[in-house]
C-alpha positions as CSV (number, residue, x, y, z in Angstrom):
1,M,0.0,0.3,-0.2
2,K,2.5,2.1,1.0
3,Q,4.4,1.4,-2.5
4,R,1.6,2.8,-4.1
5,V,1.0,5.7,-2.6
6,L,4.8,6.6,-3.1
7,L,4.1,5.9,-7.0
8,I,1.0,7.9,-7.4
9,G,3.2,11.0,-5.6
10,L,6.1,10.6,-7.9
11,V,3.5,10.7,-10.9
12,V,2.0,13.8,-9.6
13,F,5.0,15.8,-8.7
14,C,6.6,15.0,-12.3
15,L,3.3,16.2,-14.1
16,I,2.9,19.3,-11.7
17,Q,6.4,20.3,-12.2
18,P,6.7,21.6,-15.1
19,L,3.7,24.1,-15.0
20,A,5.3,25.2,-11.2
21,Y,8.3,26.3,-13.9
22,A,6.4,27.3,-16.7
23,E,6.3,31.2,-15.8
24,D,9.9,30.8,-15.7
25,A,10.7,29.4,-18.5
26,S,8.8,32.0,-20.7
27,Y,10.6,34.6,-18.8
28,E,12.5,37.1,-20.9
29,C,14.7,39.5,-19.3
30,T,14.4,43.4,-20.9
31,A,16.6,43.4,-23.8
32,G,20.0,45.2,-23.5
33,D,24.0,44.9,-23.9
34,S,25.1,43.0,-21.0
35,T,27.5,40.5,-22.0
36,E,29.3,38.8,-18.9
37,D,26.4,37.2,-16.7
38,R,23.5,37.1,-19.2
39,V,23.7,37.7,-22.6
40,G,21.3,40.7,-24.5
41,C,20.1,41.6,-20.9
42,L,19.6,45.2,-19.7
43,D,23.1,46.8,-18.5
44,T,22.3,50.4,-17.4
45,D,26.2,51.3,-16.6
46,G,27.3,49.4,-19.6
47,D,30.4,47.4,-17.6
48,G,29.0,44.3,-19.3
49,W,26.9,42.7,-16.1
50,S,23.1,42.8,-16.1
51,D,20.7,44.5,-14.3
52,P,19.4,42.5,-11.4
53,D,15.2,41.9,-11.6
54,D,12.7,39.9,-10.2
55,H,14.1,36.3,-11.5
56,W,18.2,37.5,-11.3
57,N,19.9,38.9,-8.4
58,E,23.3,39.5,-7.2
59,S,24.0,36.0,-6.0
60,M,23.2,34.7,-9.5
61,G,25.8,37.1,-10.9
62,A,23.9,40.3,-11.4
63,D,25.3,43.5,-11.2
64,A,25.4,44.8,-7.5
65,F,26.2,48.1,-8.6
66,P,23.9,48.7,-11.6
67,N,24.5,52.5,-12.0
68,N,27.9,52.5,-11.1
69,A,30.2,51.1,-14.0
70,S,33.7,50.2,-12.1
71,E,31.7,48.0,-9.7
72,N,29.7,45.0,-9.9
73,R,30.3,42.9,-7.1
74,D,29.9,43.2,-3.1
75,L,31.2,40.2,-2.4
76,D,31.0,40.7,1.7
77,G,27.6,42.6,1.7
78,D,29.2,45.5,3.4
79,G,27.9,48.2,0.9
80,L,31.7,48.5,-0.9
81,G,31.9,47.0,-4.3
82,D,35.0,45.0,-4.6
83,V,37.1,47.1,-6.7
84,I,37.2,49.7,-3.3
85,D,37.3,47.2,-0.5
86,P,40.0,47.0,1.1
87,D,39.0,43.3,2.2
88,M,36.6,42.2,0.0
89,D,35.7,38.6,1.3
90,G,35.4,40.5,4.5
91,D,37.7,38.0,6.6
92,G,39.6,40.6,8.5
93,S,42.9,40.1,6.3
94,N,43.3,43.1,3.5
95,D,43.5,41.7,0.2
96,D,46.8,42.7,-0.2
97,V,48.2,40.4,2.5
98,D,45.3,38.1,2.1
99,V,46.5,34.7,-0.2
100,W,42.8,34.0,-0.4
101,P,41.0,37.4,-1.1
102,E,37.9,35.8,-2.3
103,D,37.7,33.3,0.4
104,A,36.5,34.7,4.0
105,G,37.5,31.0,5.7
106,I,40.9,31.4,4.7
107,W,43.5,34.0,4.2
108,S,47.4,32.8,5.5
109,D,49.9,30.2,4.5
110,S,53.1,30.5,6.3
111,D,54.8,28.1,4.5
112,G,54.2,28.8,1.3
113,D,53.0,25.6,0.5
114,G,49.4,26.7,-1.1
115,Y,47.4,25.1,1.9
116,A,46.1,27.5,4.4
117,D,47.1,27.7,8.2
118,Q,43.5,27.9,9.1
119,G,41.5,24.8,10.0
120,L,38.0,23.6,9.2
121,H,38.4,24.3,5.1
122,A,38.9,22.2,2.3
123,L,42.2,23.6,1.9
124,S,43.6,23.7,5.6
125,D,47.1,23.1,5.7
126,N,48.0,19.9,8.6
127,C,51.6,21.0,8.8
128,P,51.2,24.6,8.4
129,F,54.7,25.3,9.3
130,I,56.6,22.6,6.8
131,Y,56.0,23.0,3.7
132,G,54.7,19.9,1.7
133,K,52.4,19.1,-1.4
134,S,50.9,16.2,0.3
135,K,47.2,15.3,-1.0
136,I,46.2,11.6,0.7
137,R,45.4,11.5,4.3
138,L,47.2,14.9,5.2
139,K,47.5,17.9,3.2
140,G,50.3,20.6,2.8
141,C,52.8,18.1,4.7
142,S,56.2,16.9,3.8
143,D,56.2,14.3,0.6
144,I,59.7,14.2,-0.6
145,D,59.0,11.9,-3.8
146,G,56.2,13.7,-5.0
147,D,53.1,11.2,-4.7
148,F,51.2,13.4,-2.9
149,M,51.0,10.7,0.5
150,P,52.9,12.4,3.5
151,D,56.1,11.2,4.2
152,E,54.8,9.8,7.5
153,Y,52.5,7.4,5.7
154,D,54.9,6.7,2.8
155,D,56.4,3.1,3.1
156,D,59.0,4.3,0.6
157,A,59.2,8.2,1.5
158,D,62.1,8.9,-0.6
159,G,60.4,6.9,-3.8
160,D,63.5,5.2,-4.5
161,G,61.6,1.7,-5.1
162,I,63.4,0.4,-1.6
163,R,61.1,0.5,1.5
164,N,61.9,2.8,4.4
165,E,62.4,0.0,6.9
166,M,64.4,-2.3,4.5
167,E,66.7,1.1,4.1
168,R,66.9,0.9,7.9
169,A,67.5,-2.6,7.9
170,A,70.2,-2.4,5.0
171,S,72.5,0.1,7.4
172,S,75.8,-1.2,9.1
173,G,77.7,0.3,11.4
174,T,80.2,2.3,8.4
175,I,77.2,2.6,5.8
176,L,73.9,4.3,6.7
177,Y,71.0,4.7,4.0
178,D,68.3,7.3,4.7
179,P,65.3,6.3,3.7
180,Y,64.2,10.1,2.9
181,N,67.0,10.5,0.6
182,A,66.7,9.2,-2.8
183,E,70.4,9.3,-3.5
184,S,70.9,7.2,-0.3
185,T,69.8,4.1,-1.8
186,P,70.8,0.6,-0.7
187,L,72.0,-1.7,-3.8
188,D,69.4,-3.6,-5.6
189,S,70.7,-5.7,-8.1
190,D,67.1,-7.8,-9.3
191,K,65.2,-4.9,-8.5
192,D,63.3,-6.6,-6.4
193,T,63.0,-4.2,-3.6
194,L,64.8,-6.0,-1.6
195,P,68.2,-4.9,-0.8
196,D,71.2,-6.7,-1.6
197,V,72.5,-7.5,1.5
198,L,69.1,-8.7,2.6
199,D,68.0,-10.8,-0.3
200,D,69.3,-14.4,-0.3
201,D,69.1,-14.1,-4.3
202,N,70.1,-11.5,-5.7
203,D,69.8,-11.8,-9.2
204,N,66.1,-13.3,-8.8
205,D,66.9,-16.5,-10.9
206,G,65.5,-19.2,-8.2
207,W,68.5,-20.4,-6.8
208,P,69.8,-18.9,-3.5
209,D,72.9,-17.3,-3.2
210,D,74.5,-19.4,-0.7
211,V,74.1,-22.5,-3.0
212,E,75.5,-20.5,-6.3
213,L,78.4,-19.0,-4.2
214,D,79.0,-22.7,-3.5
215,R,78.7,-24.0,-6.7
216,G,80.7,-20.9,-8.7
217,S,78.2,-19.6,-10.3
218,D,77.5,-15.6,-10.5
219,I,74.8,-14.4,-7.7
220,Y,74.1,-11.6,-9.9
221,D,74.0,-12.7,-13.0
222,A,70.1,-14.7,-13.6
223,K,71.7,-16.5,-16.7
224,S,74.3,-17.9,-15.1
225,T,73.3,-20.9,-12.9
226,P,74.7,-24.5,-11.3
227,F,72.8,-26.1,-14.1
228,N,74.7,-23.9,-17.2
229,M,77.6,-22.9,-15.9
230,Y,79.6,-25.8,-18.2
231,M,79.7,-24.5,-21.8
232,G,76.8,-22.7,-21.4
233,M,74.3,-26.4,-21.7
234,N,71.9,-27.4,-19.2
235,T,73.7,-29.9,-17.2
236,G,71.2,-31.1,-14.6
237,F,67.7,-31.3,-13.3
238,F,65.4,-31.7,-9.9
239,Y,63.5,-35.3,-9.8
240,R,60.1,-34.5,-7.6
241,G,59.2,-38.2,-7.8
242,G,57.1,-40.3,-10.0
243,I,56.9,-40.6,-13.8
244,N,54.7,-37.4,-15.4
245,S,55.2,-34.2,-17.1
246,E,55.8,-32.4,-13.1
247,S,58.4,-35.0,-12.5
248,F,61.7,-33.3,-13.6
249,T,62.2,-29.5,-13.4
250,S,65.2,-27.4,-14.0
251,D,64.2,-24.7,-11.3
252,Y,65.9,-25.1,-8.0
253,D,63.6,-27.2,-5.7
254,P,65.5,-27.9,-2.2
255,E,62.7,-30.4,-1.5
256,S,63.7,-32.8,-4.5
257,F,66.2,-34.8,-5.8
258,E,69.2,-32.9,-7.8
259,I,70.8,-34.8,-10.5
260,S,73.7,-32.8,-12.1
261,L,77.1,-32.2,-13.2
262,S,77.0,-29.3,-10.7
263,A,76.1,-31.4,-7.8
264,L,78.7,-34.4,-8.9
265,S,81.3,-31.6,-9.0
266,E,80.4,-30.8,-5.2
267,I,80.7,-34.0,-3.9
268,V,84.1,-35.3,-5.5
269,F,85.2,-31.7,-4.7
270,E,84.1,-31.9,-1.2
271,E,84.8,-35.7,-0.1
272,L,88.1,-36.1,-2.3
273,V,90.0,-33.3,-3.4
274,I,89.7,-31.3,-0.4
275,P,90.8,-33.9,1.8
276,L,93.9,-34.5,-0.6
277,L,94.9,-30.9,-0.5
278,L,94.9,-31.3,3.6
279,V,97.4,-34.3,3.4
280,P,100.9,-31.9,2.9
281,I,99.3,-29.4,5.5
282,Y,99.1,-32.5,7.9
283,F,102.2,-33.5,6.9
284,A,104.0,-29.9,7.0
285,I,102.4,-29.4,10.9
286,F,103.8,-32.9,11.8
287,F,107.4,-32.2,10.5
288,A,107.5,-28.7,11.9
289,R,106.3,-29.9,15.5
290,R,108.9,-33.0,15.2
291,G,111.3,-30.5,14.1
292,E,110.4,-28.2,17.2
293,F,110.8,-31.1,19.5
294,K,114.5,-32.4,17.9
295,N,115.5,-28.6,18.7
296,C,114.6,-28.6,22.2
297,L,116.2,-31.9,22.5
298,K,119.5,-30.6,21.3
299,K,119.5,-27.4,23.5
300,I,119.0,-29.6,26.7
301,E,121.7,-32.0,25.6
302,E,123.9,-28.8,25.2
303,S,123.2,-27.3,27.9
304,S,125.8,-26.7,30.5
305,T,124.2,-24.3,33.4
306,V,121.5,-24.6,35.9
307,S,120.1,-21.6,34.4
308,E,120.1,-22.6,30.9
309,L,117.9,-25.8,32.0
310,A,115.5,-23.4,33.7
311,E,114.9,-21.2,30.8
312,L,114.7,-24.7,28.2
313,E,112.0,-26.0,31.2
314,K,109.8,-22.8,30.7
315,V,110.1,-23.0,26.8
316,I,109.0,-27.0,26.8
317,N,105.7,-25.7,29.5
318,E,105.2,-23.3,26.7
319,M,105.3,-25.5,23.7
320,V,103.0,-27.9,25.8
321,K,100.5,-25.6,26.3
322,E,100.4,-24.4,23.1
323,R,100.4,-27.7,21.3
324,K,103.8,-26.6,19.4
325,V,105.1,-30.2,20.4
326,K,102.9,-33.3,20.5
327,V,102.3,-34.5,24.6
328,Y,104.4,-37.5,24.2
329,H,106.9,-35.1,22.7
330,G,106.9,-33.3,25.6
331,L,106.9,-35.6,28.2
332,V,110.1,-37.1,26.6
333,L,111.5,-33.4,26.9
334,R,110.5,-33.3,30.5
335,N,112.4,-36.8,30.9
336,A,115.6,-35.5,29.3
337,L,115.5,-32.6,31.1
338,E,115.6,-34.0,34.8
339,E,118.5,-36.3,33.5
340,K,120.7,-33.7,32.4
341,E,119.9,-32.2,36.0
342,S,120.6,-35.3,37.7
343,E,124.0,-35.0,35.7
344,F,124.6,-31.2,37.4
345,G,123.7,-33.3,40.8
346,L,120.7,-31.1,41.2
347,E,118.6,-34.4,42.0
348,S,121.0,-35.5,45.0
349,E,120.6,-31.9,46.5
350,R,116.8,-32.5,46.7
351,E,116.9,-35.7,48.4
352,P,118.0,-34.4,51.7
353,K,116.1,-30.9,51.4
354,N,112.8,-33.5,51.3
355,E,114.0,-35.3,54.4
356,E,114.3,-32.4,56.3
357,E,110.9,-31.5,55.5
């Protein structure tokens, strides 16, 4: 029932509305020479603005001073035409210092960014003393990269492609990156917005950098992977199990079984080559220790004074402590030292002292 009443009311309104404006539609202004607000209507003072009448007033654009050719508008309605009115919008700030002389709600702009110091206006500045062109969320605040998002809400304030927190994370004790300076930007080789120092795949080829470094491929070249580093040919794949179109892939897949020349080379190198390379090092250490042992033993045999033996004892203790000689070599040297002491009669001197004690 209510819907029917509303429908009838709408129909009646549509029928009556044209009749209500029939008089206005048929209205014709007094002929004249106006050209500004209306064309061809009465313009007594000849300034281009039509005289007001019953159907056209000053708020619509009619001449507020139809008999004064030098004035046509009184914005603040104070009786003074805007031409001679020192404060045409009536906001208390004279036009010569009013940044918006025709808007009574705003008049000053301390930081000169085009946004007003005064509040509660569409052009109010959220940062009245900081120059800025931001428009999103805050108006007139600092916007270094010119994307209209204020720096305090901008994930990438300087617009260098690296998020603020990533720039801070990439900084170190010696290198500090400034998220508010586009000239201070950490290297991002693959342009994935992640700095190289934080990126575990700097060339974005799917292979982790630590694997590529271990295998010898270039971590900054997406075309260089452990699979194609030999003669530029694909020399490997990952087996995912089963026999179907997805069983084999050349993309890095740590969960699958790798069959490649690169993996084989790594196994051979780590399990065979490295141990073989360590053999001569082992022998070098062995003979060096043996040389230290023989040299010290010779000095003990050639010593002729107690003070020399005392110094040699200190040397032997230090050598054993620093593992410059093997433990059993240290024991042999100590025995040789004691034998030499006995030759000097030191052992016989110690026994009476022990008995007295």
